[in-house]
C-alpha positions in Angstrom: 24.1 64.3 22.5 24.2 66.3 19.2 24.5 63.3 17.0 22.4 62.0 14.1 23.3 59.4 11.6 21.5 58.7 8.1 21.5 55.2 8.0 22.9 52.5 5.3 20.8 50.0 3.4 22.4 46.4 3.2 21.5 43.3 2.0 21.4 39.7 3.1 20.8 38.0 0.4 17.3 39.2 -1.1 16.5 40.1 2.3 16.7 44.0 2.7 17.3 46.5 5.9 17.9 49.8 6.8 20.4 49.5 9.7 18.6 50.8 13.1 15.4 51.3 11.6 14.7 48.0 10.2 17.5 45.6 11.5 18.3 46.1 15.4 22.4 45.0 16.1 21.1 42.2 17.6 19.4 40.7 14.0 22.2 42.1 12.3 25.0 39.8 14.2 22.4 37.2 13.9 22.2 37.1 10.2 26.0 37.1 10.2 26.4 34.1 12.0 23.9 32.2 10.6 22.8 33.4 7.1 25.6 31.8 4.4 24.8 35.0 2.3 27.3 38.1 3.8 25.7 41.2 3.6 26.3 43.8 1.0 25.6 47.7 1.8 24.5 50.6 -0.3 25.3 54.4 0.6 22.6 56.3 1.5 21.2 58.0 -1.5 21.6 62.2 -1.8 17.6 62.4 -1.3 18.1 60.2 2.3 20.9 63.0 3.3 19.0 66.0 2.4 15.9 64.8 4.4 18.3 64.9 7.0 19.3 68.0 6.9 16.0 69.3 6.1 15.0 68.0 9.9 18.4 69.4 11.3 17.7 72.7 9.9 14.4 72.7 12.3 16.2 72.0 15.3 19.9 73.8 14.8 21.6 76.4 13.2 24.3 74.4 11.2 25.7 70.8 10.9 28.6 69.6 10.8 28.3 66.1 8.4 31.4 63.6 9.5 31.6 60.6 6.5 33.7 57.6 5.5 36.8 58.1 3.5 35.7 59.1 0.2 38.3 56.9 -1.5 36.0 53.9 0.2 32.5 55.1 -0.3 30.3 57.3 -2.4 28.7 58.3 0.8 30.6 61.7 1.1 29.9 62.4 -2.6 25.7 61.8 -1.7 26.5 64.3 1.6 27.9 66.9 -0.7 25.4 66.9 -3.2 22.2 67.4 -0.9 24.3 69.7 1.2 24.7 71.8 -1.6 20.8 71.9 -1.9 20.2 73.6 1.1 21.1 77.4 0.6 20.1 78.8 4.2 21.3 75.8 6.3 25.2 75.7 6.4 27.0 72.3 6.3 30.1 71.6 6.3 30.8 68.1 5.2 34.3 66.3 6.2 36.3 63.3 5.0 37.0 61.4 8.4 39.8 59.8 6.7 38.5 57.3 9.3 36.8 53.8 9.9 34.3 52.8 12.3 35.4 53.5 16.0 37.5 56.7 13.9 34.3 58.4 12.6 32.4 57.5 16.1 35.2 58.9 17.7 35.5 62.4 15.7 31.8 62.7 16.1 31.9 62.6 19.8 34.7 65.2 19.8 32.3 67.2 18.0 29.4 66.9 20.0 31.2 67.3 23.2 32.9 70.7 21.5 29.2 72.0 20.7 28.1 71.1 24.9 31.3 73.5 25.2 29.8 76.4 22.9 31.8 76.4 20.2 31.4 77.4 17.2 30.5 76.0 13.8 34.1 77.0 12.7 36.0 76.0 15.4 34.6 72.8 15.9 35.9 71.9 12.3 39.2 73.2 13.6 39.2 71.5 16.6 38.3 68.1 15.4 41.2 66.5 15.0 43.7 68.7 16.9 44.2 67.6 20.0 44.9 63.8 19.0 48.5 63.9 19.6 49.5 59.7 19.8 49.9 57.2 17.3 48.8 54.1 19.2 46.4 54.7 22.5 44.9 52.1 24.8 41.5 53.5 26.0 40.0 52.0 29.2 37.4 52.8 31.9 36.3 56.1 31.9 38.7 57.2 29.0 36.8 54.7 26.6 34.1 56.8 24.8 32.3 53.9 24.1 31.9 52.7 27.7 33.5 51.3 30.6 33.0 47.9 30.1 35.1 47.4 26.8 38.0 48.4 25.6 39.5 50.9 22.5 43.0 50.3 20.9 42.7 53.5 18.6 45.5 54.0 16.0 46.2 57.7 14.1 47.7 57.0 11.0 48.6 59.3 8.2 48.7 58.9 4.3 49.1 61.2 1.4 49.1 63.7 4.0 45.7 63.0 5.0 45.3 61.8 9.2 42.9 58.9 9.8 41.7 56.9 13.0 41.2 53.1 13.2 40.2 51.5 16.0 40.0 47.8 17.9 36.7 47.9 20.1 37.1 44.5 22.6 36.3 43.3 26.2 38.1 44.4 28.8 40.5 41.5 28.9 41.0 41.4 25.2 44.6 40.0 24.1 46.4 43.4 24.1 49.7 42.0 22.5 48.2 40.2 19.8 45.8 43.2 19.0 48.2 45.8 19.4 50.6 43.9 16.8 47.1 43.6 14.6 46.8 47.4 14.5 50.2 48.0 14.1 50.4 45.8 11.1 47.4 47.1 9.6 48.7 50.9 10.3 51.5 49.7 8.1 49.7 48.3 5.6 48.0 51.9 5.4 51.3 53.6 4.7 52.4 51.2 2.0 49.5 52.0 0.3 
């Protein structure tokens, strides 16, 4: 897939890592379970994004850069700053209004549109258009994260902005409990 990631930096106390570069998923979960110090993250710098965009410019005509909500992280601002330094490489920076699974699904949707030979502008227009649901359970081949797990996906709208969040779990997760949790989170988001 045409999905590239600029990793976050994280610290477990005095241990410093770059996600998926110097820290594997297995090591992360091991640290989380065994280290009494919880991790702290820091956003990628504009330089991190600039280097990624420069690399992408050697392989592609443009980029769509999808990010955590600007209200929750400075990551999007770093990406915007970097995108302005590359005048000959069109880069659209998007506030996903989503967390974790929502961002992943948005990226997958964009990659599928690229595979379907859609233009840069068509991809941006299509990112959220076909998501007409409030809560959805994705199983088997419907689940973009694999057929050995399940996903509860919730679409929300806060202050006129749409976003997604989800719960990823085993096929035999407690659906009643997790659908209730998703509904609770959605109501809390709407209250803000």
